[in-house]
N, C-alpha and C positions, 0 to 999 in steps of 0.2 A: 050282597055276599052271602053264602052259604055255609054252614058250619057243616063240613062232610064227615068228620070223625072227631070223637072226643072220648076220653078216658081219664081217669086219675086214680091215686091210690097213696100207698106208702112203700117206701123203698128202704132196704138195708135195716129191716127190723131184725136185729141180732138177739137171739133168744137161746139160752142154754136149758136144758132140761135135765134134772137129775132124779132118777129113780133109786130109791133106796129100799132094798130088800135085806133087812138086817144090816150086817156089817159090809155087805157087797152092794157097790153103787153101779149103775149104768148111767153115762152121761151122753147127751144127744145135743149138738149145737148146729144151729141152722141160721143162716142169713136170708130172711123172708122178704119177698116182694108181692104185695097184694095189690091189684089193680082192677077197677070196677068200670062198667058200661052200664049205662041206663038212662032213665028219663030225668036228666039233669042238664038239659041243652041252655036253659035259660041262666043257668049259673054262669056260662060262657058269654051269653048273647045279651042278657038283660040286667046283669048284676043282681040276680035273684038267687040267694043262697039257701031258699027254704027247702028245696028238694035234696040238698047235698049233705052227706055225712062227713064230718071232719076226718081228716088223714089221722089226727090223733087218736080218734075212736077206732079206726081201723088197726091201729098199732095195738091198742087195748084188747080188741078182740084176739090177736095173735097170742098176746100173754095168757089171756083167760083160757083158750083152747089148751095152751101147753100146761096149765095147771090142772085142767081136766083129764089130759091125755098125755101122761109122761112118758109112756112106753112106745107110742105109735111111731113107725118108721116113717122116713119123710115124705113117701108118696101119700099115705093115709092121713098124715097130719095136715099136708097142704090141703087135701080134700076136706078135711074137718073144718078147716079155717074158711074155705072157700063156701062151704054149706052153711056155716053160721052166718056168713056175711049176706048170703042170699035170702036165707030164713028170717033174718032180722030186718031186711030192708026191701020192701015190696017193689020199690021203684027202680031196684037195680036188676040189671038183664043177665050180666055175666060178672063172674068174680075169677080173674086169673091169678092163681097163687103159685109162685115159684120159690122153692127153697133150696139154696145152695149149702151143702152140708159140709161141715168142718168135722172130718174124721179123727177120733181119738182111738188109738190102741191102748189096750190094757197092758200095763208094764209087768214083766215078769222079774221077780227078785229070787234069786237063788233057784230058778227053774220053776218057781210058783207064781200064779197068776195073783197080782196085788188086788185088794178089795177095792181100793178107791184111789189109785194113782195111775196116769194115763200120759202117753206121749203122742205127739202129733203124727199123722200118717205122712210118710215121705219126709223124714225129718232130718234137718240139720245139713250142715256143709263142713267136713273136716277140712283143716288146712295145716300147713307147715310153713315156718318162716325161718330162714337162715340169713344171719349177717356175717359175712365173711370179710376179714381184712388180713393183712399181712402178718399180723400178730396173732391170729386166731379167728375162731368162729364162735357165734353164739346160735343156739337152735331152740326154736319155740315150736310146739304142736298146740292145735286147739280145735275148737268147733264153734262154728257160727250159726246162729238161728235155730238152736236146739230147743224145742218148745215142749213143755209138759205141765202137767197140773194134778192137783189131788182135789177131790171133792169135800174133803173134811180134814179135820186135825190140824187146822190153822186157825190163828186169831191175831187180833190187834187191839191191845188195851194197855191201860197205865201209861200212856203218852202224854205230852205236854198239852194242856187245854187252856185255852185263853179266849178272848173274845172273838178271834178269827177261825176258831175250831168249830166246824160243823159236823164232821164225821162221828158216828157213833161207836162205841166200843163193841167189839164181836169176839166171842171165843170159838165161833164155828164158821168158816168161810171157805170159798174156793181161793186156793192158792194156786196161781198160775204165771208162767214166765216163758219167756223167749230168750234163752241164755246165750251170751257171748262169753266163751271161755278159752283161757290160753295158759299153757304150762311151759316153764323155762327149764331145759334139761341141764344138769350139773354134769351128768355123764351119760354115755350111750347105754340104753337099755339092751338087753339081749335081742329083743324083739319089738320095735317100735309098735306095730300094730297090736300086739298083744297088751303092751303097757297102756296105750292109748285106750283100749277097749276096757281095761280094768278101771282106769281112772272115770270114765263115764259111768260105768257100772257102780263104782264107789259113790260119786256124786248122787245118783238116783236112788241107791239104797239108803242113804241117809235121809234125803229128802221125803221118801216114801215111808220110812220106818220110825219116824219120830214126830211128835208135836211141833208145831212151828209158831214161835211166840212173834215172829215177823219174819220177812224175807232176810233181814239182815242176820238174825239168828241161825237160820237155815245155811245161808251162804257160808258163814264162818265155819259151822261145823262140817259142811260138805267140804270145804277146802282143807281143813284139818285132816279129815279122813283119807283125802285123796294123797296128801304129803305122806301119811302114814302107810298107805298101801303101795306107793310106789317111791322107793328110796333114791331113784335116779333124777327126780324133779326137785328143783330148788325153791321154787315160788309157782303159785297158781294164782291167777285173777280171774275173778268172775264178775260179769256184768249184767245185770238182770232186770228189765222193766217188770214192775208189778202188773201184769195185765188183769184188769178188773172185770169182775162178774158181780154187778150190783143186784141185790135182791130186789125183784119187782113188787111194788106197792099193790096188791089186789085188794086191799081193805075197801076202797070206794065200790067194789063189786060184790061185798058181802063174802069175800073169799079169803082164807088163810093162806099163808105161803110158808110152810115148814122147811125152808131151804131147798125148795124144788125148782123154781123158776127164776131165771137170773137173766138180766140184760148185760149183754157182752159188749164191753167198750175198751179200747186200748189207747184213747186219746181223750183228756191227757192221762199220763200214766206216772206212777212213782219210778224211780230209776235209782237202783240199788247196786253198788259196786264196791268190791274190796279185794285186796291182795293178801294172801296168807303165805308166810315163809317160814322157814325153820329157825 
């Protein structure tokens, strides 16, 4: 039997690049698939791994190019990864690198572009919920899957440490979440749409405008501010997974990583929930 075609590589290499220009940051997130063809038939047919580069190595090349090129657009970045793979491994004939981009829009606060806070493109799904009985009605509004992040001014420190603890303290990390939020109305506002918009604007202003000691810290202050901004709501409930961007370890390649290259992962994630009332 003849081996008619062969290829291999690494898929779903999720990488976040943060370019810091003073206080202003640019973020670029890609999910990369890098596939190779070349002279490695014997790995398939004869159990001979000697001409084959590990898929883990391919993943590391993506991170290294990300550290070297934090500002390249997706097309140029994919080309740079492909070029590095062909330059590094003479036995490879082609490198096909595909990058699916997660687009982040810069948040505007009070009409001004924020330096380091972003919302997901095509974001969120508003909802309303009414429970009606013969004795009355309850009305809730909310937003499902509204995703946002800030690339600095967030930390996690001074927590319980015991033999099960492995996570290190940090005072500068990416804070990101996909928020499920709902608020219960105690009275009808003059304009539901305007009030809902003000609640979301208030939540994001607090998140963007203050240091976050934890997602718990941010959510409580966000909820408190929303209640203060819109007197017609009685409670607000926020449920937020802590979407993790883990600092890539580039030390084995003799490179530092000053909070520029991150591995994107949302499984498993922290799940933070709270309800704030008057």
